[in-house]
C-alpha positions, 0 to 999 in steps of 0.5 A: 500500500502506498504511503499516505500523501502529505496533503492527504494526511494534513486534510484528515488531521485537520478534519479530525481536529475540528471534530475533536474541537467541536466535540463531535463523534463520527456517529454524530457527524453522520446525523449532522451530515444527514440533516444537510442532505449528505448521506454517509455511513459511520464506517465510511467516514471512519475509513475516509479519515483513516485513509485520508482519501476524500474530496474537498467537497466532503471536507466542506460538507463536514466542516459546515455540518459541525458549524466551522466557519473559520479554518486555520491552516 
């Protein structure tokens, strides 16, 4: 398996940090995404974050769902 790309890891860590900061679990994220019309399963979210492979739109959906309006890179 290829090594995780630096930016993939950075994106995954960024999202994990924002989830932690907001106190949102993966299960709660599923519910919050569902409320905005994005249907994901908890296991899929867990896998996406573990692999670091997800689209920019998925990242934005998640950030919007948990109420993040400012992001510092």
